[in-house]
N, C-alpha and C positions, 0 to 999 in steps of 0.2 A: 434133554433132561438128565440130570445126574442121578446115579444110583445112591441108595441110602448110605452105603459105606463110604463112597466118595464124598458125599455131603458132610458126613461126620468127620472125616479126615480133614476136610477143608476148614470146618468150624474149629477143630482142635488146633490146627496150624495157626489160625488167626488168634485164638485164645492164648497160645503160648509164644506168639511172636515177640522177639527181643527179650525173652526170659532165659536166664542162664544160671545154672547151678555151678558154683565155684568151690573147688576143694584145694586145700594145701596138702601137698604130699612130699615125700623125700625117698631117696634110695641111697644105699651105702655102696661106695666104689672102692676097691682095693687100690692102694697107692704104693708104688715102688715094686720091690721084689715079692714074689709069691710067699716067701718065708716070713716076711715081716707082717705084723698084725695091724699095721696102720690102715685106717680107712678114712675116706673123705665122704662127708654127708652132702649130697646135692639136693637142693630144694626145687620143687616143681609146683606149678599151678595148673590144675586140671579144670577145664571148662566144659560142661555138658550143656549143649544147646537144646532146649525143650522143643523148639519148633520143628526140628527135623531129626533129632536123636543123634546128632554128630558130636564129636569131641575134639578138643584141641588141647595140647600140652605145651606149656612154655616154661622155660627156666629163667627166672629173673637174673639179670646181669649183675655181677658183683665186680667192683673195680679192682684191678690188679690181681685177679684170681689165677690167671695163667691158663685157664681152660676155656674152651669154646662154649658159649652160652647163647640163649635166645630161644627160637622156636624149636621145640623138641619133636612135635608131631603136628603137621598141618591139620587144619579143620577138615575132618572127614568122618564118614560113617564107618564104624569098625564092626566087623562081624563078631558075634558072641562066640564064646568057646563051646566045647562039647557039652558042658554042664550048665550053661546059662542061657 
């Protein structure tokens, strides 16, 4: 027999199965020498999987961009910071 907390976790897991929150994000990266003020904006797609609380970050590929793109962070559970 399962404990109440285990049953509730299993029910929540089934309820959130295959549900994903998807966020578009970006970060700025300096290009060239440190003295130049040129920056490159890199777009990301962050996926939060409700079933297990894991995240995945991908960078959509852009043709002829000259930088490595693709999977930025494999799907995994990430520990929260000190304030979260």
